[in-house]
C-alpha positions as CSV (number, residue, x, y, z in Angstrom):
1,M,0.0,0.0,0.0
2,P,1.4,3.4,-0.9
3,L,2.4,5.7,2.0
4,V,-0.2,8.3,0.9
5,F,-3.0,6.2,2.3
6,L,-1.8,6.6,5.9
7,K,-3.5,9.3,8.0
8,A,-1.9,11.6,10.6
9,G,-0.7,9.7,13.7
10,E,-0.5,6.3,11.9
11,T,2.7,4.4,11.5
12,G,4.0,2.0,8.9
13,R,7.2,0.1,7.9
14,V,8.7,0.6,4.5
15,S,8.4,-2.6,2.4
16,R,9.4,-1.3,-1.0
17,I,10.8,1.8,-2.7
18,G,9.7,2.3,-6.3
19,G,10.6,4.7,-9.1
20,C,13.7,5.2,-11.2
21,D,17.2,4.8,-9.8
22,D,17.5,8.6,-9.0
23,V,14.3,8.6,-7.0
24,K,15.3,5.4,-5.1
25,R,18.7,6.9,-4.3
26,H,17.2,10.3,-3.2
27,L,14.6,8.6,-0.9
28,G,17.3,6.3,0.5
29,D,19.5,9.3,1.3
30,L,16.6,10.8,3.2
31,G,16.3,7.6,5.3
32,F,13.5,5.8,3.4
33,V,14.9,2.3,3.3
34,V,13.2,-1.1,3.5
35,G,12.5,-1.8,7.2
36,A,12.4,1.8,8.3
37,D,9.5,2.9,10.5
38,I,7.5,5.9,9.4
39,T,5.1,8.0,11.4
40,I,2.8,10.5,9.6
41,I,2.9,13.8,11.4
42,S,0.4,15.6,9.1
43,S,-1.1,15.2,5.7
44,D,-2.7,17.9,3.5
45,A,-3.9,17.3,0.0
46,G,-1.5,14.4,-0.4
47,N,1.6,16.3,0.7
48,M,2.9,14.9,4.0
49,I,5.2,15.6,6.9
50,V,6.6,12.4,8.2
51,D,9.0,11.2,10.9
52,V,11.6,8.8,9.7
53,K,14.6,7.8,11.9
54,G,14.0,10.7,14.2
55,S,13.9,13.3,11.5
56,R,10.8,15.2,10.2
57,L,10.7,15.4,6.5
58,A,8.2,16.9,4.0
59,L,7.2,14.8,1.0
60,T,5.1,15.7,-2.0
61,E,2.3,13.3,-3.0
62,S,4.3,12.1,-6.0
63,M,7.3,11.2,-3.9
64,A,5.2,9.5,-1.2
65,R,3.5,7.3,-3.9
66,H,7.0,5.7,-4.5
67,I,7.1,4.4,-0.9
68,S,5.2,1.2,-0.1
69,I,4.4,0.1,3.4
């Protein structure tokens, strides 16, 4: 299930990262790796603020769709 389906306060664990190699590398550099726990801080119109590995990050809906939980 894509990350965008989680609501604020919910958590999930990354099971897969999709997209081209550049997208996968960029998300990996941000901490989105298989097995990482993610908590949704807020979500508005698909754009999200998430907590991953103790850091809060903003993701656009298009980037969040590449992350499966």
